[in-house]
ROSEMAR-678278 format. One line per field, with one value per residue (C-alpha): x, y, z. Coordinates in Angstrom, 3 decimals, padded with zeros to 6 digits. Layout:
BEGIN
X <- [X	...];
Y <- [Y	...];
Z <- [Z	...];
//
This chain:
BEGIN
X <- [-006.083	-007.610	-010.407	-011.112	-014.431	-015.997	-014.086	-010.417	-010.075	-005.953	-005.266	-008.033	-005.350	-001.683	-002.918	-004.173	-000.911	001.552	-000.034	-000.629	003.654	003.827	001.805	004.284	007.229	005.975	005.753	003.665	002.315	004.376	001.315	000.216	-000.557	001.886	-001.098	-002.160	-006.012	-004.587	-006.518	-004.263	-003.037	-000.153	002.556	003.913	006.358	009.034	009.121	007.748	009.972	007.906	007.894	009.132	006.415	008.264	005.954	006.570	003.432	004.166	007.267];
Y <- [-010.494	-012.275	-014.348	-014.080	-014.754	-012.349	-015.164	-014.199	-010.821	-011.150	-012.538	-009.797	-007.255	-008.382	-008.493	-004.826	-003.543	-005.803	-003.244	-000.579	-001.234	-001.870	001.424	004.008	001.556	002.339	005.951	009.248	008.394	009.913	011.009	013.118	016.411	019.169	021.114	017.371	017.904	013.784	014.802	014.715	017.507	019.124	016.761	014.547	014.935	012.385	010.409	006.639	004.130	001.411	-002.157	-005.330	-008.686	-011.756	-014.208	-017.835	-018.734	-022.615	-021.564];
Z <- [002.569	005.500	006.337	010.482	011.772	015.175	018.068	015.730	017.436	017.767	014.394	013.224	015.848	014.650	010.521	011.612	012.348	010.025	007.441	009.665	009.823	005.768	005.323	007.635	005.931	002.586	002.967	001.626	-002.043	-004.732	-006.571	-003.642	-005.083	-003.177	-002.182	-000.004	-001.155	-002.336	-006.358	-009.280	-010.477	-011.869	-011.596	-008.936	-006.381	-007.384	-009.890	-010.409	-012.480	-014.226	-012.242	-014.385	-013.011	-013.432	-015.100	-014.199	-015.253	-015.954	-018.436];
//
């Protein structure tokens, strides 16, 4: 998340470009249906493995 004022147009454009590049790097959603309507119908086009998140909160 980024907070910019009206006078920070350059910083906003940079943040928007970074976000766009990251979305393009990630590619299409694995949950998108083959028909392309975006609804969760049927099985996903590929299997998504769970992610293990390590908690470093004061241990």
